[in-house]
N, C-alpha and C positions, 0 to 999 in steps of 0.2 A: 632649495627655497621654501618649501613646505614649513608650516609654520611659522612663516615669517608675518607681521603684520601690516597693514597698508602703511599705516601710521610711521614705519621704522623706514616708510622712499621720504618723507617730508624732509630737508636738506641736505639729503643725500647728494651729493658730487657726481655730475653726470661728465663724464672722461671720453676722451678718442684716442685710443693707443699710449694711454695715461695720462694725458693733456687733457688739463680740468678745464669744462667749456663753460660752467655753470651749476646750476644747484636744482633743485625741485625743490618748487614752491608750492604745489599745487597737484593731489591726485584727483585726476578726474573720472568719473562713474559711469556706466551705461546708467542710462535714465532708466531700460525697460528689463535687463537682464545683470543680475548680480557679477557682476565683473568691471576690472582695470581699462578703460579705454585706452590712457594715456595718461602723461606727464604734463602737467607745464610746468617748464624750466624756466627758468631766470640767468639768462647766459653774460657771460664777461661784458658785453657792449652795453646791458641796462636792458635790453630789448627780452621779453618771453616769448617762447617760441613752444609748439607741441610736439611731445615727443611721441609716437604711438607705443604702448608694452608692449604690442609683439616684436618691435625693435632692439626693444633694450635686454642687457644680460647682465644681472646682479652678480656682482661680485664681493668680497672681503674690505675693496677698497672704494664701492657706490658703486655707480649704474654705467656701465660700459657698451658704447654703441660703436659700430665699425666706421660711418663714415658722417660727416657735418651735414649732408644730403637728409638725411632722418630726422634734422632737426626741422621744422616745417616753423612757417612764418606765421605772421600777427591774424594772417585773414583763415589762415586753416584752426588756429588756435580759437578764432572767437566763433568758427564753426562747432566746435566740440565743447568749445563752454556751455554754446546754446543748446546741444542737443545731450549732454550729459549733464552730468551735479559732483559739486564739488562734496570730496571726502569730509571736508568742514560743514556743510551745510546743509550735512543731515543727522538732524538734532538728537534723533534717537540711537543713533549707529556712534558711538566712542568709535571704533575702530571695527576691523578686520581682518580674517587669517585669508592670505592668499597663495593661490594654488602658482605652479612657475608658468603656466598661459594666463593668469591674469584673472581667473575663477575668484570672486570670493567663497570661501567653503563653510567659513563659521565665522555669523556677526557676534560682536561684543558688547553688547547692549549697554547706551550711557546710563550712570548712574544718578537716582533720583534725587 
């Protein structure tokens, strides 16, 4: 994943054993550190759930997880939304290059 940008995660399918559960609706960043906390996933049942970035494996088909239990419910999603920030909500940041562990290693500034 070295050299991958955070925006490429948007709309990526989230899969468990190849079965599509939903897609990434938003990338949530840590408010204090330059890293991804997790992903806001819109699931097939219409509910949004939080996927901790540390549990995600990126492959050519999308984002693979080991269990549906790693998708946390709305209450946990609200917790991380309140304590993090959305990639889209950082106006000076158009994108960022992401390391495999979720660290943002290089900002891609927004054009004026």
